[in-house]
C-alpha positions in Angstrom: 54.7 37.5 -25.4 58.5 36.8 -24.9 60.6 37.8 -27.9 63.8 35.9 -28.3 66.4 36.8 -30.9 69.1 34.4 -32.1 72.7 34.7 -33.2 75.1 31.9 -33.9 77.6 30.2 -35.9 76.9 29.3 -39.4 79.6 26.7 -39.6 78.7 24.0 -37.2 80.0 20.5 -38.0 77.3 18.0 -39.0 77.5 16.1 -35.7 76.6 19.4 -33.8 73.2 19.8 -35.4 71.3 17.4 -33.2 72.9 18.5 -29.9 72.4 22.1 -30.7 68.8 21.5 -31.8 68.1 19.6 -28.5 69.6 22.3 -26.4 67.6 25.0 -28.3 64.4 23.1 -27.8 64.9 22.4 -24.1 65.8 26.1 -23.4 63.0 27.5 -25.4 60.4 25.0 -24.1 61.5 25.2 -20.5 62.3 28.9 -20.1 59.3 30.6 -21.4 55.8 30.3 -20.0 54.2 33.1 -22.1 53.6 33.0 -25.8 56.9 32.8 -27.7 58.1 34.9 -30.7 61.5 34.3 -32.3 63.7 36.6 -34.5 66.2 35.1 -36.8 68.1 36.2 -39.9 67.8 32.7 -41.3 71.4 32.1 -42.0 72.4 28.5 -42.2 73.5 26.8 -39.0 72.2 28.2 -35.6 69.8 30.7 -37.1 68.0 28.1 -39.2 67.9 25.5 -36.3 66.5 28.2 -34.0 63.8 29.2 -36.5 62.7 25.6 -36.9 62.4 25.1 -33.2 60.4 28.3 -32.7 57.9 27.0 -35.2 57.8 23.4 -33.8 57.0 24.8 -30.5 54.0 26.9 -31.9 55.9 30.1 -31.7 55.7 33.1 -34.0 58.7 33.6 -36.3 60.0 37.0 -37.5 62.7 36.7 -40.3 65.1 39.6 -40.6 66.7 39.4 -44.1 69.8 41.6 -44.4 69.5 42.6 -48.0 67.4 42.4 -51.1 70.0 40.0 -52.8 70.6 37.9 -49.7 68.6 34.8 -51.0 70.2 34.8 -54.4 73.9 35.7 -53.4 74.3 34.2 -49.9 72.0 31.3 -49.4 73.7 28.2 -50.8 71.6 26.3 -53.3 71.4 23.3 -51.0 69.8 25.5 -48.3 67.2 27.2 -50.5 64.3 24.9 -49.8 64.7 25.3 -45.9 65.2 29.1 -46.3 62.1 29.5 -48.5 60.0 27.3 -46.2 61.0 29.3 -43.1 60.2 32.6 -45.0 56.8 31.2 -45.9 56.1 30.1 -42.3 57.2 33.4 -40.8 54.6 35.7 -39.4 56.8 38.6 -40.6 59.6 38.9 -43.1 61.5 42.2 -42.8 64.0 42.8 -45.7 66.5 45.3 -44.7 67.0 48.4 -47.1 70.2 47.2 -48.6 70.5 46.1 -52.2 73.6 43.9 -51.5 74.6 41.7 -48.6 77.8 42.8 -46.7 79.0 44.1 -43.5 76.8 47.1 -43.3 73.6 45.1 -44.1 74.6 42.3 -41.5 75.3 44.9 -38.8 71.9 46.7 -39.5 70.1 43.3 -39.5 71.6 42.4 -36.2 70.6 45.8 -34.7 66.9 45.3 -36.0 67.2 41.7 -34.5 67.8 43.1 -31.1 65.3 46.0 -31.2 62.5 45.1 -28.8 63.9 41.6 -28.0 63.6 40.4 -24.4 66.6 38.2 -24.7 69.3 36.8 -27.1 70.1 33.2 -27.5 73.6 32.7 -28.8 74.8 29.5 -30.3 78.4 30.6 -29.6 81.7 29.0 -28.8 82.9 32.3 -27.1 85.3 33.2 -29.8 86.4 36.8 -30.2 85.0 39.1 -32.9 86.6 38.5 -36.3 86.8 42.3 -37.1 84.4 41.8 -40.1 81.4 43.1 -38.2 78.0 41.5 -37.9 79.2 38.3 -36.5 78.1 36.4 -33.4 80.5 37.9 -30.9 79.6 41.4 -32.2 75.9 40.7 -31.7 76.4 39.2 -28.1 78.4 42.3 -27.2 75.6 44.6 -28.6 72.9 42.7 -26.6 74.9 42.8 -23.5 75.6 46.5 -23.9 71.9 47.1 -24.4 71.1 45.2 -21.1 69.6 42.1 -22.8 70.0 38.8 -21.1 72.2 36.5 -23.2 71.7 32.7 -23.0 74.7 30.8 -24.4 74.0 27.5 -26.1 77.2 25.4 -26.8 76.6 21.7 -25.9 79.6 19.6 -25.0 81.5 18.4 -28.0 79.9 21.0 -30.4 82.5 22.2 -32.9 82.8 24.5 -35.9 84.0 23.4 -39.2 86.5 26.2 -39.3 88.0 25.5 -35.8 
């Protein structure tokens, strides 16, 4: 079984969803001959797209939820149906031992995400860390430091809403 973790931007523009989804599907379907397992924190954007593609390909999904209050305080009301469906479809849901979402919870969730993973898929524009911790650039750096292969997914024309 190949275990692939994901990190990525939450703020993809609407027009980026289909190209990112297609790139994820092609990479996941073409690169792994063994059974596939995916790990995601199920944040909106890249994490959710990845989780949906893992399931569509018949893979096993492990959801790493950063805190007990994550669903109620971080997941937008418009994203609740997708979030709940992915949690329900996951083979494993790990809720990190933090009462409240925040830097410490996100950093711990990302460490758990990488533990035992064979590689990291990063939907990432290459931007530097923000200094807030627990972000995409931080997770990529941690994966590389741990010796994991990191596959970057950033199809041409993909943009973030904050850029």
